[in-house]
N, C-alpha and C positions, 0 to 999 in steps of 0.2 A: 554455308549454314545461314538460314534466314534469321533475321532479327525478330524478337518477340514484339508483337504489336503493343502499343501503349495508348492509353486513353487520357485525354486532357480536357480541361475546362479553361478557356482563355479569359484573362481579366486584363482590361486596358483602362488607363486613367489619364485624363487631361485636367488641367487646373481651372479652365474657364469655359463658359458656355460658348463663347465665340470660337474657341479652338475646337470644341466638340462639333459645332455645326459646319465649320469649314473643313474639318478633317485634318487640320494642322496638328501634327503630333501623333494622331491616330494612325495615319498611313505608315509612318515609320515603325510603329509598334506592330501593326498587322504584318509588315514585311519581315520584321525580326521573328515573329512567331511562325510564319510560313517557312522561313528559312531553317528554323530549328527542327521542324517536324520531319520525320522519316516518311517514306511512301506508305509504310504499313501502319502508321499511327492513325488514330481516330481523334478528331477534334469535335467535341460536342457543340452543336450550334443552337442558338447563336452565341457569340462571345458576349461577355458581360462588360459593358462600357460605363465607366463612372466619370461624371463631371464634378470634380470636387478638389479642393486644396489638399495637398499632401499633409498639411498640418491637422486636418480634421479627421479624427478616427471614426466618426459616425458615417459609415458608407453602406447604404442599403444594397447597392449592386454587388459589392464585395460579399456582403452577408449572403446574398442569393447564390453567388458563385461558390462559396464555401459549402452551403447547403447541398448544392448539386454535386460537389465533390464527395461529400459524405454519403450521399444517396447512391451514387454510381461507382464509387471507389476510384474515381478519376483523380489525376494529379492537377493541381492548380498551376497554370502556365502563365508567366508574366514576362513581358519583354525586357524590362529592366528593374533592378532592385529598387531604385528610387521611385518607380511608378507605384510601388506597393507601400513602402514604409520608410519613415525617416528617423525612427527611434527603435531601440532594441525591444522595449516592452511590447510595443504594438506588433512588431514583426513576430515575436514569439507567440503572441495571442493568435495571430493568423495561422502560423505553422501548426499550433496546437489544434486549431479549429478546422483544419483542412482534412482531417481524417487520416486513413492509412496511406493515401496517395501522396501526401505531403505537398510541397511547393518546389517548383524549379524556375529558374530565371534564364532567359535566352542569353543574357550578357555574362552569365556565370555557368557555362556548360559543364565545367568540371565538378561542380557541386551537385551531388546526387540527391534524390529525394530520400526520405527515410531518416532514421536517427542520426546518422553521420552528417547528412546534409543539414539537418536541423541544428546540430551543434555548430557546424561551420558558419552557417548563416547568422546565428545568434552572436557568435564572436565577432564576425565582420561588422554587423550592425552596431555592436557595442563600441568597437573601435572607432567607427565613423561618427557615432554620436559623441564620443569623448573628444575627438579631434574638432568637430564642429563647435562644441562647447568651449574648448580651449581657444580656438580662433576668435570666437565671439568675445571671450573674456579679455584676450590680449588687445583686440581692436578697441573695445570700450575703454580699457585702461589707457591706451595710447591716445585716444581722442580726448579723454579727460586731462591727460598731461599736456596735450597741445593747447587745450582751452585754458589751463592754469597758467601757461606761459603768455597768455594774452592773445593767442591766435583766434581770430574771428572765424567761426565755422559757418561760412555762408557769405553773403554779400548783399548788395543793393537789390531788393526785389524788383526794382524798376528797370534793372539792366541785366539781362540774362547772361551776357558774356562775363561780366564781373562776378556774378553768382557762380557760374561754372568754374571760373578760374580759382575762386576762393575754395570751392569744394575740392577741386583737383589738388590744390596746394595743401589743404588740410589732410586729404587722403594720403598724399605723398609723405607728409610729416608723420602721420599716424603709422604708416607702414614702416618708416625708419625707426620710430620709437618701439614698435613691436619687435623688429629685428634685434634692436639693441637689448631690449628686455629679455628676449629669448636667449641671446648670447650670454648675458649676465647670469641667467638661470643655469645655463649649461656649464659655465665656468664654476659656479658654486657647487654644482653636482660633482665636479672633479676635484674640489678642494681637498677633501679627505685623502684621496689617493696621492695628490701632490705632496701634502704635508707628511704622509706616511713614507713616501719615497725620500724626502729630505731627511727624515729621522733615521731611516735605514742606511742611507748613504753618508750621512754626516752633514753638518751645516755648510761645509765648504764645497759640497758637490756642485758640479757645473750643470748648466741647463741641458747640455748634451747627455750627461750621465743620468739626469732625472728622466729625460725623454726615453733613453734606452731602457731604463728600469721599468717605466710605465708600460712600454711596448711589450717587454718580456713578460710582464704580469698579465697582459691581455686587457689592460684598462682602456676603455673606449675614450676617444678624444671628445671634446665638446660637440664636434660635428658627427660623431657616431661611429667613426672607424677606429682601428687599433694602432694606427701609425702615428706615434708622437714625434715631434721635432722640437728642437731647442726654441724655435720661434713660437710654436704652439704653447709650450710651457711658459715662455715669457708673457705671451698675451693673456693666458689664463691667470697668471699671477698679477698682472696689471689690472685685470678686471676685479680680482678679489681685493686689491688694495684701493680701488676707486671708491 
């Protein structure tokens, strides 16, 4: 049984004019698009190529590509999700503006065009946007904490080596602070469950008994799995007491 032919409009984006002129980045996107297409598919030519930062939502070539999709009923084809959008709101506006054909991504072949694909893409973009925001927030907090401890975030501008070492040290400390902060937050998320286990088992309950109780109740550990140990309970209690 032969596959039904599909019609696509390709959209490619690079961030700098230098990348656009050299083909750096565009070649990989062209290759991904060609690999995605079936022999029976039709790709409307020419592809729409944008030279613009992903943070800028004003993209004339994307607007033209969407207009072509609406006019022809074609599906917008993009090599990678991050070549199109970095935030959920903009992604949703593009999906809404693409017409009946919708949008598909070569790096997400299991996500279909249409209403189901629209829902899945919106959820994925929202999660990615949330994670990026949380990482940025944790990093800023960690850098502020390092600065408050007296750590100089930088070095002598006249000596590149010292500057690089200072930045590396600050980054290492910031990452350590971010990990500690994340672990503290995770411990506090489990505090209610641990206290409930103590109340249910009695004040004299052992760490092993509390761990078995939490596991039986399906309570996730600070690391996200459901297998509690006495050591895990002790560490969580220690963080709560710190």
